[in-house]
C-alpha positions in Angstrom: 0.0 -0.1 0.0 1.3 3.3 -1.2 1.7 6.4 1.3 -1.2 8.7 0.5 -0.3 12.1 1.7 -3.6 13.7 0.6 -5.6 11.5 3.0 -3.6 12.2 6.1 -2.1 15.6 5.5 -4.5 17.1 8.0 -3.5 15.0 10.8 0.1 14.8 10.4 2.4 17.2 12.4 6.0 17.5 13.1 6.8 15.7 16.3 9.2 18.3 17.4 7.4 21.6 17.0 3.8 20.4 16.0 4.2 22.3 12.7 2.4 21.2 9.4 4.2 18.9 7.2 4.3 18.9 3.4 5.5 16.0 1.3 8.5 16.5 -1.0 9.4 13.5 -2.7 10.4 10.7 -0.4 10.2 12.9 2.7 7.9 15.0 4.8 9.2 18.5 5.5 8.0 20.8 8.4 6.9 24.3 7.3 8.4 26.0 10.4 11.3 28.2 9.1 12.9 28.1 12.5 13.2 24.2 12.7 13.4 23.0 8.9 13.1 19.3 9.9 12.8 16.7 7.2 11.5 13.3 7.9 12.1 10.4 5.6 9.4 8.1 4.1 10.7 4.6 4.1 8.9 1.9 2.2 5.8 4.0 2.1 5.9 4.6 5.9 6.6 8.1 7.3 9.4 7.8 9.9 8.2 10.7 12.1 11.0 10.0 14.7 13.3 13.1 15.8 16.2 10.9 15.8 15.7 10.1 12.2 15.1 13.6 11.0 17.5 15.7 9.5 17.5 19.6 9.5 17.5 21.3 6.1 19.6 24.4 5.3 17.7 27.6 5.0 18.3 27.5 1.2 17.2 23.8 0.8 14.1 24.5 3.0 13.3 27.5 0.9 13.6 25.4 -2.3 11.0 22.9 -0.9 8.7 25.6 0.2 8.9 27.2 -3.3 8.1 23.7 -5.0 5.1 23.3 -2.6 3.8 26.9 -3.6 4.4 28.3 -0.1 6.1 31.5 1.2 9.8 30.9 1.2 10.2 32.9 4.3 7.3 31.8 6.4 6.3 28.4 5.0 2.6 29.6 4.7 0.4 28.9 1.9 1.2 31.4 -1.0 
C-alpha cells in the first residue's frame, strides 16, 4: 500500500514543533522556518522520529517551500 499524503495531511504534524508537514518526494518537511526538519518516508511509511530527522539548510528548505507553492520565508500557503 502506497503512502497517500493527501488522505492524512490534515493529521500529520512535526513531532518536534507540531508544525504542518508537506510531502516533498520521499520525505515530509516541516513548514516551520525556525526548525526546517525533514522526515524520511521509508517503504511508504513516514518515519516521524526526531532521531531520524534531518535539519535542512535555509536554502534547501526555501526550495522545498517554493516547490510546494508556499512562502519561502514563512512556510505559509502562498
